[in-house]
MIMI-619604 format. One line per 8 residues: their letters; for each residue x, y, z of N, C-alpha, C, O. Coordinates in nm, 4 decimals. Example, Ala and Ser with C-alpha at 12.3 -4.5 7.8 and 13.67 -1.06 7.14 Angstrom:
residues 2
as	1.3190,-0.5690,0.7800,1.2300,-0.4500,0.7800,1.3200,-0.3300,0.7800,1.4236,-0.3319,0.8465 ~ 1.2850,-0.2250,0.7080,1.3670,-0.1060,0.7140,1.2900,0.0030,0.7870,1.3409,0.1138,0.8039
//
This chain:
residues 91
mteqlhai	0.0831,-0.1183,0.0000,0.0000,0.0000,0.0000,0.0879,0.1251,0.0000,0.1840,0.1344,0.0763 ~ 0.0544,0.2190,-0.0847,0.1308,0.3420,-0.0949,0.0907,0.4381,0.0171,-0.0274,0.4569,0.0464 ~ 0.1929,0.4983,0.0788,0.1707,0.5941,0.1868,0.2521,0.7198,0.1591,0.3301,0.7257,0.0640 ~ 0.2323,0.8200,0.2442,0.3099,0.9431,0.2348,0.3835,0.9659,0.3669,0.3262,0.9541,0.4752 ~ 0.5104,0.9984,0.3545,0.5927,1.0379,0.4686,0.6121,1.1887,0.4598,0.6537,1.2410,0.3565 ~ 0.5816,1.2577,0.5686,0.6098,1.4011,0.5763,0.7082,1.4200,0.6911,0.6850,1.3710,0.8016 ~ 0.8185,1.4913,0.6652,0.9229,1.5063,0.7673,0.9798,1.6478,0.7679,0.9908,1.7131,0.6642 ~ 1.0154,1.6927,0.8877,1.0893,1.8173,0.9075,1.2207,1.7789,0.9749,1.2214,1.7211,1.0836
vrgrvqgv	1.3315,1.8116,0.9092,1.4637,1.7741,0.9585,1.5295,1.8987,1.0184,1.5415,2.0018,0.9523 ~ 1.5719,1.8871,1.1449,1.6334,1.9989,1.2160,1.7814,1.9704,1.2420,1.8222,1.8552,1.2564 ~ 1.8594,2.0758,1.2476,2.0024,2.0646,1.2741,2.0789,2.1466,1.1717,2.0261,2.2435,1.1171 ~ 2.2032,2.1080,1.1456,2.2798,2.1739,1.0391,2.2467,2.1005,0.9098,2.3161,2.0069,0.8701 ~ 2.1394,2.1448,0.8450,2.0877,2.0728,0.7286,2.0733,2.1618,0.6052,2.0300,2.1150,0.4999 ~ 2.1088,2.2878,0.6173,2.1109,2.3757,0.4998,2.2545,2.4147,0.4710,2.3342,2.4348,0.5626 ~ 2.2867,2.4252,0.3426,2.4226,2.4606,0.3023,2.5192,2.3434,0.3076,2.6408,2.3619,0.3027 ~ 2.4645,2.2220,0.3178,2.5485,2.1010,0.3251,2.5038,1.9966,0.2224,2.5307,1.8776,0.2388
sfryythl	2.4357,2.0415,0.1169,2.3851,1.9546,0.0094,2.2811,1.8543,0.0571,2.2660,1.7480,-0.0030 ~ 2.2094,1.8863,0.1640,2.1087,1.7944,0.2181,1.9990,1.7667,0.1162,1.9596,1.6516,0.0973 ~ 1.9493,1.8712,0.0505,1.8441,1.8509,-0.0502,1.8945,1.7648,-0.1650,1.8239,1.6748,-0.2104 ~ 2.0150,1.7912,-0.2121,2.0712,1.7151,-0.3231,2.0777,1.5658,-0.2893,2.0324,1.4822,-0.3676 ~ 2.1335,1.5329,-0.1735,2.1490,1.3920,-0.1370,2.0150,1.3262,-0.1018,1.9980,1.2059,-0.1214 ~ 1.9206,1.4044,-0.0501,1.7866,1.3504,-0.0264,1.7205,1.3182,-0.1597,1.6576,1.2134,-0.1746 ~ 1.7345,1.4078,-0.2559,1.6810,1.3845,-0.3903,1.7429,1.2591,-0.4508,1.6722,1.1755,-0.5070 ~ 1.8741,1.2461,-0.4395,1.9453,1.1301,-0.4940,1.8956,1.0006,-0.4302,1.8659,0.9041,-0.5006
ratelglk	1.8865,0.9984,-0.2982,1.8433,0.8771,-0.2266,1.6985,0.8433,-0.2594,1.6667,0.7271,-0.2851 ~ 1.6110,0.9421,-0.2590,1.4699,0.9175,-0.2890,1.4526,0.8646,-0.4314,1.3718,0.7750,-0.4559 ~ 1.5290,0.9206,-0.5243,1.5220,0.8751,-0.6633,1.5722,0.7315,-0.6748,1.5121,0.6501,-0.7449 ~ 1.6825,0.6999,-0.6059,1.7347,0.5625,-0.6050,1.6297,0.4651,-0.5521,1.6198,0.3519,-0.5996 ~ 1.5518,0.5092,-0.4542,1.4501,0.4243,-0.3920,1.3198,0.4193,-0.4723,1.2296,0.3420,-0.4399 ~ 1.3105,0.5009,-0.5760,1.1905,0.5020,-0.6591,1.0735,0.5773,-0.5976,0.9580,0.5510,-0.6314 ~ 1.1025,0.6707,-0.5076,0.9973,0.7475,-0.4404,0.9597,0.8706,-0.5216,1.0348,0.9152,-0.6083 ~ 0.8422,0.9242,-0.4919,0.7948,1.0463,-0.5563,0.7630,1.1488,-0.4485,0.7207,1.1129,-0.3386
gwvrnlpd	0.7835,1.2775,-0.4802,0.7558,1.3821,-0.3836,0.8513,1.4976,-0.4013,0.8888,1.5314,-0.5136 ~ 0.8916,1.5594,-0.2892,0.9803,1.6756,-0.2969,1.0553,1.6989,-0.1662,1.0213,1.6443,-0.0612 ~ 1.1589,1.7823,-0.1770,1.2372,1.8270,-0.0620,1.2631,1.9759,-0.0803,1.2867,2.0216,-0.1922 ~ 1.2590,2.0520,0.0294,1.2854,2.1952,0.0206,1.3398,2.2481,0.1525,1.3155,2.1919,0.2592 ~ 1.4145,2.3587,0.1421,1.4599,2.4319,0.2603,1.3455,2.5199,0.3091,1.2688,2.5730,0.2288 ~ 1.3345,2.5351,0.4396,1.2379,2.6275,0.4976,1.3128,2.7478,0.5558,1.4306,2.7368,0.5897 ~ 1.2453,2.8620,0.5674,1.3112,2.9833,0.6164,1.3705,2.9710,0.7571,1.4622,3.0454,0.7916 ~ 1.3197,2.8785,0.8383,1.3701,2.8646,0.9758,1.4962,2.7781,0.9853,1.5425,2.7486,1.0955
gtvevtae	1.5524,2.7373,0.8705,1.6760,2.6585,0.8714,1.6545,2.5088,0.8687,1.7512,2.4328,0.8696 ~ 1.5297,2.4647,0.8653,1.5003,2.3219,0.8580,1.4824,2.2801,0.7122,1.4782,2.3635,0.6218 ~ 1.4720,2.1492,0.6921,1.4429,2.0928,0.5605,1.3131,2.0148,0.5716,1.2941,1.9373,0.6654 ~ 1.2238,2.0354,0.4758,1.0948,1.9662,0.4730,1.0949,1.8648,0.3587,1.1414,1.8933,0.2483 ~ 1.0419,1.7462,0.3875,1.0370,1.6388,0.2886,0.8965,1.5801,0.2855,0.8372,1.5523,0.3897 ~ 0.8443,1.5617,0.1656,0.7209,1.4863,0.1450,0.7526,1.3809,0.0403,0.7963,1.4134,-0.0701 ~ 0.7306,1.2545,0.0750,0.7625,1.1457,-0.0166,0.6518,1.0416,-0.0136,0.5898,1.0175,0.0900 ~ 0.6282,0.9802,-0.1290,0.5265,0.8765,-0.1389,0.5859,0.7488,-0.1957,0.6707,0.7513,-0.2849
gerevlea	0.5386,0.6362,-0.1410,0.5833,0.5049,-0.1853,0.5375,0.4001,-0.0857,0.4513,0.4262,-0.0019 ~ 0.5956,0.2814,-0.0952,0.5645,0.1736,-0.0015,0.6295,0.2046,0.1339,0.7372,0.2639,0.1397 ~ 0.5634,0.1643,0.2415,0.6095,0.1981,0.3782,0.7548,0.1573,0.4007,0.8328,0.2373,0.4524 ~ 0.7934,0.0353,0.3636,0.9317,-0.0078,0.3930,1.0343,0.0729,0.3145,1.1464,0.0920,0.3617 ~ 0.9985,0.1203,0.1964,1.0896,0.2041,0.1182,1.0969,0.3436,0.1810,1.2043,0.4033,0.1889 ~ 0.9827,0.3944,0.2250,0.9810,0.5235,0.2944,1.0619,0.5176,0.4238,1.1260,0.6156,0.4617 ~ 1.0591,0.4038,0.4906,1.1388,0.3879,0.6123,1.2881,0.3938,0.5818,1.3664,0.4409,0.6642 ~ 1.3279,0.3464,0.4642,1.4689,0.3568,0.4231,1.5060,0.5035,0.4020,1.6156,0.5453,0.4392
llaflqeg	1.4160,0.5816,0.3428,1.4423,0.7252,0.3273,1.4474,0.7924,0.4635,1.5334,0.8774,0.4869 ~ 1.3574,0.7562,0.5533,1.3568,0.8132,0.6873,1.4883,0.7855,0.7595,1.5406,0.8730,0.8284 ~ 1.5417,0.6657,0.7445,1.6711,0.6325,0.8052,1.7802,0.7237,0.7497,1.8673,0.7689,0.8241 ~ 1.7758,0.7507,0.6194,1.8720,0.8435,0.5606,1.8553,0.9832,0.6207,1.9540,1.0477,0.6559 ~ 1.7312,1.0299,0.6325,1.7059,1.1637,0.6855,1.7578,1.1784,0.8282,1.8003,1.2869,0.8678 ~ 1.7545,1.0718,0.9041,1.8006,1.0765,1.0427,1.9529,1.0856,1.0518,2.0063,1.1259,1.1551 ~ 2.0223,1.0487,0.9457,2.1687,1.0597,0.9400,2.2125,1.1797,0.8580,2.2961,1.2587,0.9019 ~ 2.1561,1.1930,0.7392,2.1936,1.2996,0.6470,2.3258,1.2716,0.5789,2.3923,1.1729,0.6103
psgarvvs	2.3650,1.3583,0.4851,2.4954,1.3432,0.4201,2.6082,1.3776,0.5179,2.5827,1.4261,0.6281 ~ 2.7308,1.3526,0.4775,2.8448,1.3651,0.5688,2.8610,1.5044,0.6297,2.9059,1.5150,0.7438 ~ 2.8266,1.6105,0.5589,2.8444,1.7451,0.6126,2.7335,1.7917,0.7057,2.7456,1.8960,0.7700 ~ 2.6269,1.7157,0.7129,2.5115,1.7555,0.7945,2.5265,1.7088,0.9390,2.6030,1.6175,0.9697 ~ 2.4511,1.7745,1.0260,2.4411,1.7297,1.1652,2.2933,1.7354,1.2016,2.2408,1.8401,1.2394 ~ 2.2273,1.6201,1.1893,2.0842,1.6116,1.2158,2.0618,1.6049,1.3667,2.1182,1.5199,1.4356 ~ 1.9790,1.6955,1.4163,1.9452,1.6986,1.5583,1.8167,1.6203,1.5837,1.8073,1.5449,1.6807 ~ 1.7177,1.6385,1.4959,1.5924,1.5647,1.5103,1.5180,1.5601,1.3777,1.5386,1.6437,1.2896
vlfdwrpa	1.4309,1.4602,1.3657,1.3424,1.4486,1.2507,1.2011,1.4294,1.3049,1.1701,1.3278,1.3672 ~ 1.1170,1.5279,1.2804,0.9764,1.5172,1.3179,0.9035,1.4645,1.1948,0.9131,1.5234,1.0872 ~ 0.8315,1.3550,1.2099,0.7681,1.2961,1.0916,0.6320,1.2390,1.1261,0.6015,1.2094,1.2416 ~ 0.5512,1.2245,1.0222,0.4240,1.1559,1.0369,0.3893,1.0852,0.9068,0.4422,1.1163,0.8001 ~ 0.2991,0.9895,0.9195,0.2537,0.9093,0.8061,0.1161,0.9591,0.7650,0.0305,0.9858,0.8494 ~ 0.0961,0.9713,0.6350,-0.0301,1.0191,0.5812,-0.0725,0.9294,0.4656,0.0092,0.8551,0.4111 ~ -0.2001,0.9360,0.4282,-0.2417,0.8636,0.3080,-0.1740,0.9264,0.1851,-0.1573,1.0482,0.1793 ~ -0.1360,0.8459,0.0897,-0.0736,0.8970,-0.0321,-0.1748,0.9787,-0.1114,-0.2925,0.9436,-0.1186
sgefdefe	-0.1276,1.0878,-0.1707,-0.2147,1.1730,-0.2514,-0.2119,1.1329,-0.3983,-0.3071,1.1582,-0.4721 ~ -0.1012,1.0694,-0.4407,-0.0868,1.0305,-0.5805,-0.0620,1.1483,-0.6746,-0.0723,1.1343,-0.7964 ~ -0.0291,1.2650,-0.6173,-0.0142,1.3856,-0.6997,0.1238,1.4050,-0.7609,0.1421,1.4954,-0.8426 ~ 0.2212,1.3228,-0.7237,0.3592,1.3447,-0.7680,0.3974,1.2503,-0.8813,0.3605,1.1329,-0.8811 ~ 0.4726,1.3036,-0.9789,0.5208,1.2234,-1.0907,0.6653,1.1797,-1.0725,0.7094,1.0817,-1.1327 ~ 0.7390,1.2530,-0.9890,0.8807,1.2262,-0.9659,0.9180,1.2837,-0.8302,0.8333,1.3380,-0.7593 ~ 1.0462,1.2712,-0.7944,1.0942,1.3345,-0.6715,1.1792,1.4533,-0.7134,1.2710,1.4395,-0.7943 ~ 1.1482,1.5704,-0.6579,1.2202,1.6899,-0.7019,1.2573,1.7812,-0.5842,1.2021,1.7725,-0.4746
ity	1.3530,1.8683,-0.6129,1.3910,1.9733,-0.5197,1.3038,2.0936,-0.5529,1.3011,2.1396,-0.6670 ~ 1.2329,2.1438,-0.4533,1.1499,2.2618,-0.4763,1.2031,2.3781,-0.3939,1.2842,2.3596,-0.3031 ~ 1.1568,2.4973,-0.4265,1.2070,2.6182,-0.3606,1.0912,2.7010,-0.3099,1.1122,2.8071,-0.2512
//
């Protein structure tokens, strides 16, 4: 069953290619959705796919790329909207 993961990643997550590597990982996993920086210094992610694949993305978000320092990831599960064609970086 397809679900949606919505996450807010806090810590040193802007200016460290976090969006780029999230896009890369989500694309590798075959997920659809988006990632973007928020004005408060956090990164927001919405992704859709199978729960176990979304959990793999969530594990990545909790670590981040090598230059990042993730302090916390606030996330919730939602019903999939089916509105996404690919995974992209938005602004």
